[in-house]
N, C-alpha and C positions, 0 to 999 in steps of 0.2 A: 357183516361184515361189521370186528372192532376195527371204528377210525382213528382211536384213541393216540394220543404222540405222547412220547416218552419224555413228560414233562421234568418229570426228577432229573436225567440222564442229560436233555439238554441247559436248562438251568445250572446244570453244576458245572458244568462244559462253557457258558456265556457269561460267566457272574465276576465274584467277586475278583479272583485272581486276575484276571485282565485287566480288568480297570486301574487294579493297584500296579499293573506290572511296572508302569512310567517311574511311582516314587522310589518303588523299591530298587528299579536295574541301577536310576543313578547313583543311590546312595551307595550302592553295592561299590562302587568306583573309587580305587582309594588314592590320594592324591599325596604322592611320596614327593621326596625331594632327592637331589640326584646320588646315590648309592649311600646313602645315612642312615639311618635312624628310619623304622617306616613311621608316620604319621599317626598321629596317636586315633583319625579316624578311622586306618584302616584296623587297630587294636580293636576299636568297638565293637561290643557285642550284641547280636545281633539275634532275632527271635524268632518262631515262625509266626507269619500272621493271622495264625488260626489260635483258640483259647489252648492248645494242647501246652502251649509254652518251652516247647524244645527251640535250642539253641539250631543257629543255621549257618552251614560254612559262608566263605563268600564266595565258592563258586557257587552254591545254590540260591544264589539269588534269584529272584525273580526277574523276567525278562520283560524289556517292555514289550506290547502292543504292534505286532507290525500293522500298517494299515494300508489295505491290498490298495494297488494301484487304483485310480478313477478316471484315468485316459479315457475319453467315445472309443478314439482309433482303437486301444487294445481289447476293449469290449466288442469292437465288429470285428476285431481279428480271430477272436473266441468262437463268436457266430458261426464266420466262415468256414471254421477248422472243424470245431467241436458240434456244430449245428444249434437252435434253437432254445435244446433240452438241456445242454449242459447247464450246468450247475457250481457255481463257483461259492463255495459254504454256504449255505441257504437259500441264495440269489441265484435264479434263472437267469439267463440272456436276455431272453426277450422281455421280461419285463427290469431286468436292471440296469435298461438305458434312461429308464425315467429318473434313474439318481443323476445322469447327466443332462438330460432337456426336462426343464420343469421353469412353472410362470413364476419367474422373478422377477417381473413390473408388474406394477399396478396404476392400470387409470381411474384415477380418485373423480368423483362424482360425474358422470357419463350422461350426456342426454340422451334421454329412450324416447320412442314414440308412449303415446297415454298406454299404455296396457301392465300387467301386471307378469311377469316372467316367470312361468312354470316349470319346465324338465326340456329335455334334451332327449330324444327319443335313443330309444337301447343304440341302434346302429350311430348314434350322432351326428348323422348327417341333418336333423332336423329340431327346430325346438319349437314349441308352443308358448304360447299365451293366451292370456283372459283380457277381451277390451276391458276398459275404464271403467263401462255400465254392469257387465257380468254380467254381459248376454250376449257374445258372440267367444270363438275360439279363432285365435289367429295361430297362421301356420308361417314360418319362415326357415329359410333354407341356411345351413351354416355352410361359409366361405373359407374357413381353415383356421389354425391360429394365428400366421402371418400374413392376417387378409390388410391389416395397417402399417407391416414393416418399414413401410416408403415413407410416412408420415413422422415413424420413431427416428429418424435418422437425426446424430446428435442431442438428442437426448439423454441427458444424464439422472444419475440419480436409481434410486431405487420405484419412485412413485412419481407418476407427476403431479408437481407442485403447484400451487393453488394461485401462483403467479397472474398476473391478468394478461396476457402478453397474446398477438395471431397467435403463432402457432399453437400453445396451449388450448386456446377458444377454439380452433381448429380439428385435433384432436377431439377434443371433448365431444363437438358436437358432431363430427364425421365415423364416432368406433361404432355406434350399432349398426348404423348403414352398413361399414367396411364388411363385419364379421355375422351379419345377416340378412337375408334379402328377404323381402316381402313376399307369400304364393299365394293364401288361399286367408278370406275373411270369412267363415261360418255364420252363420247366422243360428243361432240352435236352440235360445231359450224366450221366450216370449216376455213382455215387459213383468211380468209379475212376478217370474219367479229369477233368484239369480243366480247364476255355476257357481258353486264350491270354491276359491280359488285354489281349496291344497288338497281336489279333488279328482287325479287320473288315475287309468290305468290302461298299458299298453299292452297287445297281443304281442305273439314271442316274435311276429314278423315284422313289424312295425309298422305296421297299414292301419292298423285299424287302435283308435285314443276312445278311454269309455272315460267319461266327463259327468258330472250330477248334477242338477239345480236342486233348492227347494224356497217355499215360500210359506211363511208362518201362516197359521186360518186365524181371521180374524172374530172375533169374538161376538162379533153381528154380523149375519145370521152364525146363530151358533150350530155347528154338525148335530147329526143325528146322536141318540144316545148307542146307536146301535152301529154305527161308524165308528165311534174312538171304542164301543168294546164291542170286536166281534167273534171271539170267543172268551172261557173263563179263567186264559191265564193270562189277558190285557192285563198291564199295567195299570195304576191307580191313577186319579184324573191328572191331569196335567197340573204344571208349576211353572213359574217363569225361568224354572233352569232347564226344564226340559219342557218346550213349548210344543204343541202338535201342526205340521206342518205337511203339504202337496208338494212330493218330490218326483221328480224325472231322469232318468237314468237313459243320457245318451250315450250312441255309437257314431261317432267321424270317422269314413274315409278321409287321410290326411295327403293321399296319393292323388287324391282326386278332386280332393276339397269336397266333400259332400256331406250332408247327414245320411246315417243309412239308416238306422234305426232308435226308436228310441220306448219305455217302458214307464206307463206313471204309478206310483204310489199316495193315494188319496185318503186321507186324516189318519198321518204312521207320522212314524219318529225313526229318520234312518242316519245314522254319524257319517258322516260324510268326509269330514275334515280327515286328512292323512288317512284315506281308504279304510278309517273304521270299522264302519258298517257293509265294505262291498269286499270281495274277494277274487282277484282271477287267478289263476292256475291254469296251460292252456288254454283248451277252447272251454270249459267251466267258469261260468258266474256265480256266484253265492251273495246274496244280497242279507242281510240281516235285516229285522223290523223290531226294533224297542219295542215299540206300541204292543203289536198284536204277537210278539214272538213267536214268530213262523222268520224260517229262513226257507228264500224263495231262490230254486237253481233254474239258472240259466243255461242254453248251450250259443257260445257264438260261433254261426256260421260260417263259412269259405268267406260269403259276400258280405260278411259281416253281420246279416241279422238274427236278433235274439229269437230262441226260440225254447217258451217254457216247458219245464222239464219235470219239477215238481215245486211241493212244499211241504216241509219239515215242522211239526210243532204238532199240529191238532193231529193230521193224520203222518203217517212215513210213507204211504206208500201213496203212489201216484192215484190209484184206483178206488183208496179205500172209500170216500165221498159217494162216488157212482153204487159202492156195493150196496152203501150203509143206505143211501136214498132207493134205491131198489128194494129192499126186507122191509122198507115200512116203517122200521123203527124212526124213523129222526121224524115225525111228524109235529104238527103245532098242538095237535090234542095232544098226546101226552108232556105236554109243560103246562096247559090251560088248565083249570078243572072249570073253564064257562063251559057250556056246550053253543059251541061255535066252529064252522066248517072252513072257515078262511083262517082260521091261527097260524100264523106262521112260523114258524120254528127259530130259534133262536140261541147257536153258539154258546153264548154267552150264558146261557141259564142252568149247559150241561153241570150236571154232578159227579161224573166222571172223571177221572183222569184224561190227560190227554197223552195221546200215544207216546208222543219221547220222553213225557215225564215218566209216564209208565214204564218204560223201557229202562230210564236208571233205577228205579227205583228195586225194579223183580234184580235189576244184576246187584244191587246193594244186597234185598234180603237174601240171594244166591250164596254172597260171598258170606254174610254174616252168617248164616248156618252150617258153610264148609266149615269155616275157622272154629263155629263152635262147635261141631262134631269132631274136628282135628284134637282142640284143645280141651276136650270132654266137659265145655265149661258154658254156660250158658249167656255166660258176661255181652259179648259180639251180636245177638239177637236181642239182648233188652236194650241196650244202646240203641241197634237199628229204631225198634217202638219208641225208645225214647226222644229221636231225632227224628221222626218219620215226618212231623209238620212244620219243623224248621226246614226237611231238604224239601216238602212238595211245593213250601213256600217260597223257594228262587226262582229268580230269572235268571233267561241269558244274557251276557254282559256284552261279548266280544265275543269272536270263531274267526276261522281263519280256514283255510285247506290245507290237507298235504298232501292230498295227490288226489286224483279224479274222482276216487270213491270214501274218501276218508275225512271226516268234520272234526276239528279242534274245540269243543264249546270252551267258553268261561263260564262256568255261574255265579250269582250273588245274590244278597238280601235286593228285596225291591227298591229299599231306600237309596241304594247303590246304584239301582241299574237307571232309576230315576232322576239321578243325581244331587238328592236330598242331603246323602253325606259329605262332607268335606274331605275326609279320609278317606277315600276308599279302597285305596290298596291297602289299608292295614286292618281292613277288614276280613273276614274268616268266607272265601269262596273256594269254590272244586272246579277240576280238569275236566272234562268228557271227552274221550275217544271213542267219534260212532260210524258206523259205515252206513252211509247209503243206502248201497244196494242188497244188504240183509239185512237192514236197520236193526242192527246188534249195536248194545254197547262192549264196546273192548274195554274200557280201563274207567279209572274212577280214580284221582288224586286229588288230594285236597293244598292248596295251595301253601304248606306247612312239609309235605311229602319229600323225603331222603332219596327216593328212588326217581320222582320224576325231576328234580334236581341234576343227579348224575345223567340222567337220558341226556336232559338241556343243553351240559355242559361237554358229553363226550359225543352229541350226534347234534352240536345245533344248525349244523349247514341241514340240516333237513328241515328244519325248522326256518331260515333262512333260505336256501334256493328255490322252496315252491312259491317264492313271492317274481322269483323271475328277475333277481339283480345281479343274477353272475357271480363270480368271485368275489369275496368280500372277507375281509381280517376275522377270524370267530375264537372264541374262547377252545374249541373245538381242528380247526385247522392252524391256529398261530400259538406257537406259546408268548407271547408277550400278551397277545389280546386274554391267553389263559391267566398271564401276571395280574396283569390290569382285573380282572375279575375278582382273582382268591384273596387281592391285596383289599378289593375294596369287602370282600365279606368280612376279610379282620378287621374291617373299620366297623362295620354295623355291630362286631361280633362285641368290643373294645370300647363298643360308646355306650353311654348310660341309658337304660332303661332297651337295652340289643341282647345280644346274645344267639347263639346256633338259628334256633327258629325266625327270628326277625330277620337276620342274614336272608335263610332261605327266600321268604315271604316277598323281601324284597327284590332277590334274582329273578323269583318265579311271576311278580311283577310286573317283569319284560312281555308273557307270553297272553294271548295270540300276538303273532306276529302281523303286522299292517301289512297289506300286498307293496311289494315295488317301493318300500320304505328305508334301504338302506343302497349307496351308491357305490357303483361297482371300480370309480376312477382309481388305477395303480398310482396315484400321489395319496390316498388315505388308506394305501396298504400297510401295516404295521412291520412286514418283514423289510420291509425299504426305509421309512422315515421313521423316525420318533417326536412326538405332536404332542402338545397340552389339549388333550381329549375334554377341558372342559371347557375351548374356547370353537374348535370344530371337531368330527367325528363323522364316521363314515354313516352313521344313521341321518337322516337328510329332516332333521328338525331343528328351529329357530335356537338360536344359542345366546347368552349374551356377550355383548362387546366390549370387549379388553380398552385399555386404555394403548398398550401395547401389541407391537406386530403379531400375529401365529409364527412362531419359528420351528421350522422344518430340519430335522438333524439326519443323516443321515445314517440305516443302521448299522449298515457294513464298516464304517470307519467313523462315527462320531465328528463329522464333520458340518460345521452348519450350510446348508445349501442352495434354502431360498426362504425370504417371508413373506407373506400375504399380509396383507394391510385392509382391514376391513372401515366401511364409515371415513369422513371428514380428518384429513392430519392436519396438524397445524393449528387445529381452532377447539376449544375446551368446549363438551358438550353444555346446556342447559343442566342449571342444577338440577337434582332432585327428578331426573329424565330416566323409563327407561328403554333400555340400548338396548333392542334384540338386532342381529343379522341372522341371514340366511344365507347357506350355502351353495349354489348348485354347479355340479363340478362334470365336466363334459366327459365321456367312457370310455375315450383313450388319449384326446387329444392333450397337450402340456396350456388348458384353458380351463378357469374358472369364473363362475360371475357372484357376489355377495352382494345383498340388499341387505343396507340398515336401514331400522324402522327405530326411527327416536320421535316419539309422541305418534303424530302426522306427518311426520316427515317422511320419505324415502330419498335412501343415498345407494346410490347404483351402481359397484367397482367394478372394472372388466381387469383381471389377472390375466396378462399374455405370457408369450414366452418372447423374450428379447437381448439380442446381442449387445451393447453397448460398450464393447473392448473395442478403442481406435488404435488403428495400424499407424 
């Protein structure tokens, strides 16, 4: 089903004329004297604001835009009369309440326990954090957005000042314990491995959370050669930017506070930061091994245990290894010319193309043959033979699950995959759609493909909603997000050394999308609020911290609704300090946490709802 929005018509109805109406309407009113000759301003010639240059009559002047009522009582009445599905222009009644109830007060520099706050659970009832030594998972219960309302009575302003007094000190010391109550501390990782603070995946019911830990393999004792190279697709020797690790994936039950299951990957490289190397779709967990170019597929059972389903890479079917082992083909004698009965078979010495790469090459060959026959020219087939070695040398860089059966893979050169290239997104790469059940390659796209860009822009939710993030503003469901992306593309096209090809490459660099990397908070809904996405966005990534507060304007009325103050206020940052801020928004309440990092210092701010009006 085509879910495209009529972007052109929507922009035409919400664009310049309404924004210019205030000025035009004011100038159209004449300032007449009591019965005498008309004022010169009344006789002033007016022109159409468009480029046609036609004259406008005084009665045809643009009317100023009327601001809809912003009173919460009117919204409550509309919900009672029309129900929650009623839409007033582009805002439905249910989400429209967030334009009245929002976090308008900032608690600056809140004292917190020695932990790293990570993320809210999908229902918002809990929040998880990692211990200071990064070996334990801490679970806190969320007490609601008004947990500290009694301590804020009498406090004025938009943020808690830096003035040292008993009231401010008490608020800073008590804020964290008021909002969050400790429930469990689950020790999951040994001291030799550290949990990745940017890795966590929640199950759909919010009961289980999947986290990961890693430990760099020491140089002495050096791991065995065939532990580093487990098949003929394993990437080249490790480098300082791509070191081998022992990785472990854990499943924790946050309802009971127990470690349910774990699975280990020895002498491997799995990118855990921002969930790039692991992906959870419903009960299917995919883990990408960069070093061994293998995708491990697990099933998350109802009790939280992980059951391994298959490995995709060297083989495609789960019983391929057994069939070949029983056939007597994979023997050590076949790889060695020495007479020995105890020779060990080494997959690294295989000269054949592995199963997944073979299916990709076969798909490209059949497509080249079909195009050559259709065009009655051998050009496409010659190109396939010309670039055969280059395609065969590609390695899996990233992946995501589109559903329970389909994988979306990104292939790039080995220098990009092993982080030897300093500009990876500018290099050529390929996207592959692979069906795990039928082991078929359904499509292959370049990173400059017009068709893939059109699919991504028109059906962006299919890439994002598979991440389990709920409703988020995307170019395919929000006209403002679409407008932002079109402006970004035009900027790349108009830039020096830019062009349409570079614009497509920059947009498609977002793919594949990491799991659960978008915030479902209505405060970031571009249909409700307008804000500068340079400082905060729906994607949960650290942003640069500005010197001024982040302003949120109501999309319906254009009025300033609230401000968010990241970092410490009224203090100048150290010179040449790199200031980054990470936001954690509650999925439904008007509450957010910002953590600013300046060099090695962390400043935690709470953004809460507070009615500081006095009667």
